[in-house]
RODO-2510 file (C-alpha; in nm, 4 decimals, decimal comma):
residues 426
     n   res          X          Y          Z
     1     m     8,1695     3,6641     2,5326
     2     i     8,1471     3,9936     2,7148
     3     s     8,1208     4,3020     2,4934
     4     r     8,3928     4,5651     2,4573
     5     r     8,1512     4,8210     2,6063
     6     a     8,1034     4,6040     2,9129
     7     f     8,4799     4,5661     2,9448
     8     l     8,5370     4,9402     2,9409
     9     g     8,2466     4,9912     3,1783
    10     a     8,4164     4,7571     3,4213
    11     g     8,6800     5,0227     3,4842
    12     t     8,9421     4,9699     3,2131
    13     t     9,0190     5,2570     2,9747
    14     g     9,0095     5,2272     2,5964
    15     a     9,3838     5,2961     2,5710
    16     f     9,4460     5,0149     2,8177
    17     a     9,2354     4,7786     2,6073
    18     l     9,4581     4,8457     2,3055
    19     a     9,7384     4,6678     2,4894
    20     f     9,5828     4,3324     2,4049
    21     t     9,5132     4,1181     2,1016
    22     n     9,1478     4,0409     2,0242
    23     e     9,1790     3,7023     2,1955
    24     s     9,3371     3,8352     2,5117
    25     l     9,0992     4,1331     2,5090
    26     a     8,8095     3,8903     2,5492
    27     k     8,9896     3,7246     2,8410
    28     a     9,0715     4,0594     2,9993
    29     a     8,7130     4,1708     2,9524
    30     a     8,5875     3,8729     3,1466
    31     a     8,8502     3,9299     3,4162
    32     a     8,7605     4,2989     3,4467
    33     a     8,3904     4,2219     3,4758
    34     r     8,4549     3,9471     3,7293
    35     t     8,6735     4,1674     3,9492
    36     a     8,4739     4,4891     3,9294
    37     g     8,4487     4,6265     4,2811
    38     a     8,7003     4,3809     4,4248
    39     a     8,9149     4,5172     4,7049
    40     p     9,2811     4,5696     4,6034
    41     g     9,4033     4,3292     4,8697
    42     d     9,1683     4,0560     4,7512
    43     l     9,2603     4,1054     4,3863
    44     a     9,6341     4,0917     4,4616
    45     a     9,6240     3,7111     4,4713
    46     d     9,3893     3,6659     4,1730
    47     e     9,6214     3,4987     3,9212
    48     t     9,3572     3,4875     3,6508
    49     y     9,3330     3,8663     3,6549
    50     w     9,7082     3,9290     3,6663
    51     r     9,7744     3,6782     3,3889
    52     e     9,5906     3,9126     3,1526
    53     i     9,8085     4,2024     3,2667
    54     q    10,1209     3,9911     3,2110
    55     q    10,0153     3,9238     2,8523
    56     a    10,0227     4,2961     2,7766
    57     f    10,4042     4,2818     2,7702
    58     t    10,6481     4,1495     2,5104
    59     l    10,9250     3,9977     2,7231
    60     d    11,2154     3,7569     2,7259
    61     r    11,0789     3,4899     2,9592
    62     t    11,4040     3,2906     2,9422
    63     i    11,5335     3,5274     3,2107
    64     i    11,3713     3,6437     3,5357
    65     n    11,4038     4,0201     3,5643
    66     l    11,3947     4,1245     3,9288
    67     n    11,5667     4,4571     3,8663
    68     n    11,2685     4,6671     3,7655
    69     g    11,4042     4,9375     3,9937
    70     g    11,6550     5,0352     3,7249
    71     c    11,4088     5,0694     3,4401
    72     c    11,1123     4,8644     3,3283
    73     p    10,9950     4,7244     2,9974
    74     s    10,6967     4,9131     2,8624
    75     p    10,3674     4,7401     2,7840
    76     r    10,3174     4,6665     2,4162
    77     v    10,0733     4,9550     2,3709
    78     v    10,3284     5,2043     2,5072
    79     h    10,6182     5,0679     2,3051
    80     e    10,4126     5,0665     1,9858
    81     a    10,3141     5,4294     2,0425
    82     f    10,6794     5,5184     2,1012
    83     k    10,7828     5,3529     1,7738
    84     r    10,4927     5,5147     1,5893
    85     y    10,5987     5,8605     1,7048
    86     l    10,9587     5,7883     1,6032
    87     d    10,8451     5,6845     1,2565
    88     e    10,6335     5,9966     1,2227
    89     s    10,9207     6,2155     1,3378
    90     n    11,1538     6,0634     1,0806
    91     q    10,9318     6,1560     0,7847
    92     a    11,0400     6,5200     0,8074
    93     p    11,1675     6,6012     1,1577
    94     v    11,1627     6,9788     1,1280
    95     y    10,7910     6,9588     1,0498
    96     h    10,6482     6,6380     1,1986
    97     m    10,8535     6,6447     1,5181
    98     w    10,8625     7,0186     1,5858
    99     q    10,5242     7,1237     1,4464
   100     i    10,3043     6,8192     1,5065
   101     l    10,4415     6,6048     1,7890
   102     e    10,6279     6,8478     2,0130
   103     p    10,3281     7,0748     2,0843
   104     n    10,1421     6,7707     2,2159
   105     i    10,3725     6,7686     2,5164
   106     e    10,1108     6,9989     2,6703
   107     s     9,8576     6,7157     2,6720
   108     v    10,1099     6,4969     2,8511
   109     r    10,1838     6,7769     3,0977
   110     r     9,8134     6,8147     3,1817
   111     r     9,7688     6,4409     3,2364
   112     l    10,0801     6,4074     3,4533
   113     a     9,9725     6,7077     3,6583
   114     a     9,6263     6,5587     3,7098
   115     s     9,7753     6,2270     3,8218
   116     f    10,0239     6,3964     4,0562
   117     g     9,7678     6,6429     4,1891
   118     a     9,9452     6,9628     4,0853
   119     s     9,8981     7,2438     3,8342
   120     p    10,0308     7,1826     3,4812
   121     e    10,2236     7,5068     3,5326
   122     e    10,4262     7,3316     3,8048
   123     i    10,5315     7,0249     3,6012
   124     a    10,8397     7,0155     3,3769
   125     i    10,8932     6,6996     3,1720
   126     t    11,2516     6,5769     3,1978
   127     r    11,4555     6,2775     3,0846
   128     n    11,4848     6,1128     3,4257
   129     a    11,4811     6,1759     3,7999
   130     s    11,8498     6,2653     3,8099
   131     e    11,8020     6,5506     3,5643
   132     a    11,4913     6,6691     3,7479
   133     l    11,6618     6,6664     4,0867
   134     q    11,9809     6,8265     3,9590
   135     i    11,7776     7,1175     3,8247
   136     a    11,6644     7,1760     4,1818
   137     q    11,9999     7,1006     4,3431
   138     l    12,2035     7,3201     4,1115
   139     g    11,9386     7,5859     4,0575
   140     i    11,8896     7,6943     4,4193
   141     d    12,0989     7,9957     4,5177
   142     l    12,3348     7,8959     4,8001
   143     k    12,6319     8,0841     4,9389
   144     p    12,9450     7,9670     5,1250
   145     g    12,8534     7,8320     5,4675
   146     d    12,4930     7,7450     5,3766
   147     e    12,4029     7,3929     5,4804
   148     v    12,2201     7,1086     5,3086
   149     v    12,0881     6,8165     5,5148
   150     t    12,0442     6,4798     5,3458
   151     t    12,1033     6,1108     5,4270
   152     n    12,3905     5,8782     5,3481
   153     q    12,1390     5,6471     5,1756
   154     d    12,0263     5,8923     4,9110
   155     y    12,1009     5,8127     4,5470
   156     g    12,4715     5,8314     4,4672
   157     r    12,4376     6,0756     4,1787
   158     m    12,2430     6,3188     4,3936
   159     l    12,5024     6,2975     4,6719
   160     d    12,7726     6,3579     4,4109
   161     t    12,5842     6,6669     4,2960
   162     w    12,5843     6,8122     4,6469
   163     d    12,9520     6,7258     4,6853
   164     a    13,0189     6,9200     4,3640
   165     r    12,8504     7,2239     4,5171
   166     v    13,0673     7,1833     4,8257
   167     r    13,3781     7,2016     4,6073
   168     r    13,2469     7,4749     4,3806
   169     h    13,0468     7,7019     4,6112
   170     g    13,1737     7,6296     4,9615
   171     i    12,8463     7,5014     5,1055
   172     t    12,8367     7,2287     5,3698
   173     v    12,6466     6,9010     5,3505
   174     k    12,5345     6,6988     5,6523
   175     k    12,4579     6,3340     5,5741
   176     i    12,2663     6,1513     5,8450
   177     s    12,2456     5,7754     5,8942
   178     f    11,9483     5,5557     5,9791
   179     p    11,9121     5,1834     6,0529
   180     v    11,7619     4,9398     5,8012
   181     p    11,4851     4,8851     5,8608
   182     p    11,4255     5,1816     6,0939
   183     p    11,2355     5,1308     6,4197
   184     s    10,9553     5,3537     6,2916
   185     m    10,8698     5,6224     6,0395
   186     g    10,8648     5,8668     6,3284
   187     d    11,2277     5,7810     6,3945
   188     l    11,3124     5,8720     6,0343
   189     a    11,1339     6,2052     6,0658
   190     d    11,3057     6,2848     6,3962
   191     r    11,6502     6,2117     6,2535
   192     l    11,6025     6,4468     5,9606
   193     v    11,4203     6,7278     6,1369
   194     s    11,6553     6,7291     6,4366
   195     a    11,9504     6,7680     6,1984
   196     i    11,8208     7,1077     6,0813
   197     g    12,0342     7,3874     6,2200
   198     p    12,0535     7,7668     6,1905
   199     k    12,2520     7,7448     5,8646
   200     t    12,0352     7,4793     5,6999
   201     k    11,8757     7,6024     5,3774
   202     v    11,7778     7,2764     5,2073
   203     l    11,6533     6,9378     5,3273
   204     h    11,6932     6,6679     5,0593
   205     f    11,5657     6,3125     5,1117
   206     c    11,4038     6,0201     4,9331
   207     h    11,0335     5,9517     4,9130
   208     i    11,1374     5,5853     4,8872
   209     t    11,5012     5,4802     4,8858
   210     n    11,6505     5,2930     4,5942
   211     l    11,8633     5,0823     4,8327
   212     t    11,6005     4,9116     5,0499
   213     g    11,2666     5,0564     4,9419
   214     q    11,2113     5,2426     5,2696
   215     i    10,9221     5,4906     5,2413
   216     f    10,9651     5,8177     5,4320
   217     p    10,6913     6,0184     5,6096
   218     v    10,7274     6,2970     5,3564
   219     r    10,4459     6,5252     5,4705
   220     q    10,5590     6,5179     5,8340
   221     i    10,9169     6,6037     5,7385
   222     c    10,8252     6,8723     5,4844
   223     d    10,5810     7,0419     5,7225
   224     a    10,8490     7,0591     5,9902
   225     a    11,1079     7,1930     5,7457
   226     r    10,8674     7,4551     5,6127
   227     s    10,8004     7,5780     5,9653
   228     k    11,1750     7,6386     5,9970
   229     g    11,2053     7,8188     5,6636
   230     v    11,3934     7,5295     5,4997
   231     k    11,3286     7,4268     5,1366
   232     t    11,2631     7,0589     5,0661
   233     i    11,3768     6,8513     4,7686
   234     v    11,2198     6,5062     4,7546
   235     d    11,3710     6,2306     4,5425
   236     g    11,0700     6,0425     4,4079
   237     a    11,2583     5,8395     4,1462
   238     h    11,0951     5,5154     4,2647
   239     a    10,7670     5,6506     4,3976
   240     f    10,5442     5,7829     4,1176
   241     a    10,3038     5,5108     3,9921
   242     h    10,4536     5,2688     4,2446
   243     f    10,1995     5,3371     4,5190
   244     p     9,9188     5,5965     4,5431
   245     f     9,9842     5,9546     4,6597
   246     t     9,9408     6,3120     4,5394
   247     a    10,1335     6,6358     4,5774
   248     q     9,9008     6,7356     4,8611
   249     d    10,0260     6,4341     5,0561
   250     l    10,3821     6,5688     5,0330
   251     n    10,3851     6,9491     5,0735
   252     c    10,7402     6,9656     4,9343
   253     d    10,9025     7,2456     4,7341
   254     y    11,0639     7,0323     4,4636
   255     y    10,9989     6,6744     4,3523
   256     g    11,1790     6,4721     4,0848
   257     t    11,0834     6,1326     3,9468
   258     s    11,1547     5,8902     3,6637
   259     l    10,8696     5,7582     3,4526
   260     h    11,0598     5,4654     3,2943
   261     k    11,0473     5,2848     3,6272
   262     w    10,7049     5,2213     3,7797
   263     l    10,4898     5,4103     3,5282
   264     l    10,6386     5,1887     3,2527
   265     a    10,6907     5,4829     3,0155
   266     p    10,9696     5,4807     2,7532
   267     i    11,3272     5,5006     2,8764
   268     g    11,4357     5,8616     2,9056
   269     t    11,1270     6,0130     3,0684
   270     g    11,0658     6,1839     3,4023
   271     f    10,9259     6,5011     3,5521
   272     l    11,0139     6,7794     3,7925
   273     y    10,7546     6,9412     4,0163
   274     v    10,8342     7,2933     4,1353
   275     r    10,5962     7,4667     4,3731
   276     r    10,4741     7,7690     4,1802
   277     e    10,6289     8,0355     4,4058
   278     n    10,9723     7,8728     4,3629
   279     i    10,9845     7,8708     3,9821
   280     e    11,1149     8,2228     3,9266
   281     g    11,3964     8,1879     4,1789
   282     l    11,5195     7,8507     4,0516
   283     w    11,7883     7,8636     3,7826
   284     e    11,7525     7,6259     3,4880
   285     l    12,0397     7,3984     3,3802
   286     t    12,0372     7,5362     3,0245
   287     p    11,9914     7,9154     3,0291
   288     t    11,6828     8,0636     2,8642
   289     a    11,5549     8,4155     2,8008
   290     a    11,4857     8,6285     3,1080
   291     s    11,1270     8,6660     2,9872
   292     r    11,0696     8,2977     3,0712
   293     a    11,1782     8,3240     3,4342
   294     k    10,8330     8,2327     3,5683
   295     d    10,7596     7,9614     3,3085
   296     i    10,7973     7,5979     3,4202
   297     r    10,8938     7,5130     3,0608
   298     k    11,2295     7,6867     3,1019
   299     f    11,3509     7,3690     3,2716
   300     e    11,2821     7,1677     2,9540
   301     e    11,5224     7,3665     2,7356
   302     i    11,7943     7,1148     2,6518
   303     g    11,8320     7,1729     2,2773
   304     t    11,7117     6,9338     2,0072
   305     h    11,5539     6,6212     2,1534
   306     p    11,3024     6,3548     2,0442
   307     a    10,9322     6,4085     2,0996
   308     a    10,8470     6,0379     2,0818
   309     n    10,9661     5,9562     2,4338
   310     h    10,7568     6,2105     2,6175
   311     n    10,4490     6,1774     2,3967
   312     a    10,4256     5,8040     2,4688
   313     i    10,3932     5,8890     2,8395
   314     a    10,0227     5,9402     2,7677
   315     e     9,9809     5,5713     2,6801
   316     a    10,1708     5,4692     2,9930
   317     l     9,9355     5,6774     3,2053
   318     s     9,6350     5,5102     3,0429
   319     f     9,7785     5,1659     3,1109
   320     h     9,8520     5,2535     3,4741
   321     e     9,5095     5,4050     3,5291
   322     g     9,3496     5,0991     3,3685
   323     i     9,4916     4,8827     3,6474
   324     g     9,4489     5,1408     3,9226
   325     g     9,7159     5,2614     4,1625
   326     a     9,5776     5,0855     4,4705
   327     r     9,5397     4,7520     4,2897
   328     k     9,8902     4,7778     4,1495
   329     a    10,0476     4,8571     4,4872
   330     a     9,8620     4,5694     4,6537
   331     r     9,9907     4,3262     4,3900
   332     l    10,3481     4,4526     4,4237
   333     r    10,3390     4,4103     4,8021
   334     y    10,1911     4,0623     4,7567
   335     l    10,4799     3,9598     4,5311
   336     r    10,7378     4,1067     4,7695
   337     d    10,5840     3,9376     5,0741
   338     r    10,5707     3,6017     4,8959
   339     w    10,9499     3,5708     4,8747
   340     a    11,0408     3,7796     5,1808
   341     t    10,8301     3,5979     5,4408
   342     r    10,9443     3,2621     5,3050
   343     l    11,3143     3,3499     5,3282
   344     v    11,2868     3,5130     5,6707
   345     a    11,1271     3,1976     5,8084
   346     t    11,4382     2,9917     5,7237
   347     g    11,6640     3,1928     5,9565
   348     r    11,9328     3,2097     5,6880
   349     f    11,8502     3,5566     5,5609
   350     k    11,8238     3,9112     5,6895
   351     v    11,5690     4,1396     5,5233
   352     h    11,6721     4,5053     5,5430
   353     t    11,3269     4,6251     5,4352
   354     s    11,0323     4,6701     5,6675
   355     l    10,7365     4,4566     5,5616
   356     d    10,4978     4,7129     5,7097
   357     p    10,2885     4,8196     5,4056
   358     a    10,3119     5,1834     5,5170
   359     q    10,6901     5,1674     5,4946
   360     s    10,7514     4,9715     5,1745
   361     c    10,5993     4,8344     4,8562
   362     a    10,7603     4,6345     4,5731
   363     i    11,1244     4,6856     4,6685
   364     g    11,2894     4,4519     4,9161
   365     t    11,6563     4,4038     5,0030
   366     v    11,7720     4,0745     5,1515
   367     q    12,1104     3,9532     5,2740
   368     v    12,2166     3,5888     5,2466
   369     l    12,3853     3,5303     5,5807
   370     g    12,7325     3,3862     5,5385
   371     v    12,7471     3,4469     5,1616
   372     e    12,9104     3,7506     5,0011
   373     t    12,6453     3,9563     4,8240
   374     n    12,8168     3,9961     4,4876
   375     k    12,8851     3,6227     4,4768
   376     a    12,5191     3,5450     4,5505
   377     v    12,4024     3,7812     4,2748
   378     q    12,6416     3,6171     4,0288
   379     q    12,5106     3,2727     4,1226
   380     l    12,1536     3,3857     4,0650
   381     w    12,2484     3,4818     3,7121
   382     d    12,4851     3,1962     3,6282
   383     k    12,2638     2,9124     3,7542
   384     w    11,9085     3,0462     3,7230
   385     r    11,9294     3,3457     3,4848
   386     i    11,7797     3,5738     3,7510
   387     i    11,8658     3,9430     3,7361
   388     a    11,8891     4,1125     4,0745
   389     t    12,0882     4,4072     4,2097
   390     p    12,3730     4,3939     4,4625
   391     i    12,3533     4,6640     4,7289
   392     n    12,6848     4,7285     4,9018
   393     h    12,6412     5,0211     5,1368
   394     a    12,9007     5,1179     5,3976
   395     e    12,6577     5,0076     5,6724
   396     y    12,4971     4,6943     5,5233
   397     t    12,4847     4,4672     5,2210
   398     g    12,2110     4,2742     5,0429
   399     i    12,0343     4,1866     4,7195
   400     r    11,7679     4,4292     4,5985
   401     v    11,4650     4,2545     4,4518
   402     t    11,2132     4,4516     4,2452
   403     p    10,9345     4,2613     4,0657
   404     n    10,6646     4,4320     3,8623
   405     v    10,3103     4,3631     3,7466
   406     y    10,4321     4,1309     3,4697
   407     t    10,6233     3,9118     3,7188
   408     t    10,4687     3,5677     3,7679
   409     l    10,4397     3,3669     4,0891
   410     e    10,6506     3,0953     3,9279
   411     e    10,9315     3,3496     3,8815
   412     i    10,9051     3,4641     4,2437
   413     d    10,9130     3,1041     4,3659
   414     t    11,2090     3,0215     4,1418
   415     f    11,3959     3,3121     4,2998
   416     a    11,3120     3,1922     4,6518
   417     d    11,4193     2,8362     4,5629
   418     a    11,7480     2,9681     4,4257
   419     m    11,8151     3,1794     4,7324
   420     e    11,7602     2,8850     4,9645
   421     k    12,0044     2,6763     4,7606
   422     i    12,2624     2,9544     4,7676
   423     a    12,2244     2,9836     5,1460
   424     a    12,2651     2,6074     5,1817
   425     g    12,5708     2,6035     4,9558
   426     t    12,4117     2,3646     4,7058
***
């Protein structure tokens, strides 16, 4: 049996090791030692390794959850930390929560900033991506006639937020369209950048869309917008801890993400990045003292709230880092390609997601030709207890499929079998 020291030396953190029982720790130790130095692409198909990761979760395996894009179950070590912090808070909330747990948000802030590649003084911890993005959307000073450019495939709540500013402040919003999948990432950049006009003040777009999983060339778009004096808001709800990148790869002004998706943190966690020079000029949702105008923490003022959620983010980061971002992304693409390439080959399906690894990762959206999308999704649940998401956009329709690291090959193959039967009408 390999020693615990050897296991940790193989690249897995101590916090990650706590996710396992003693028996599975020994198995994971052997797997970590065996795969040390393995290329992410090679490890993606190593079922022995990923079986140990799957055992870190407490799940209902009587259903197949292929809607991890909404929110994900946390690994056992994260969920146990969350419950532990709740129990501690409940002993005497005004002391344990406010005096002991809440100050430790600074440790979480430092670790998130290090992972994202930004200063801790540019990271505000929020409850989700929507809250983070709305701080930016509603906090930027805009006057009647100012223009915002976005796409008609951005998240509905964010589009609703801009529409509210149209009604309330008299701004204009230009929503551009793009094909799915697009001909190239350059085409996406050209569509957005060419839409910028003399009245454009803000360019808002997704890092990766929630509808089809299309990844945008963020740095190219943000650089072009910056050269024109236009601020950029990037919706990273599905990006952080999904595939590797840092703030330097983006060069945006504002970035919002959820952490209860791909980081596997407790539900109700996210963060907002604000480039340092933009903090003072951005209004917070809940007003704070004028003396805090330059403090990133002003965006966290929402009144009384639990500390347990955001403190358990630290365990989620340890779990994620224990796997490694590149390994995780390679596995997610492997799972997506397993069902997507099989279904495309039948000629009965249309995949709206590019399978180019530069343009997508775990998320894939597929249309069953000749079958209404909502009906197909209902059949998946009724006959096979598979959870998937119907996507009904004005320009296309399909089923969004989002596996995660706990998803097994058997579950992916069961989904593909079910889809072929639905397409055949059997």
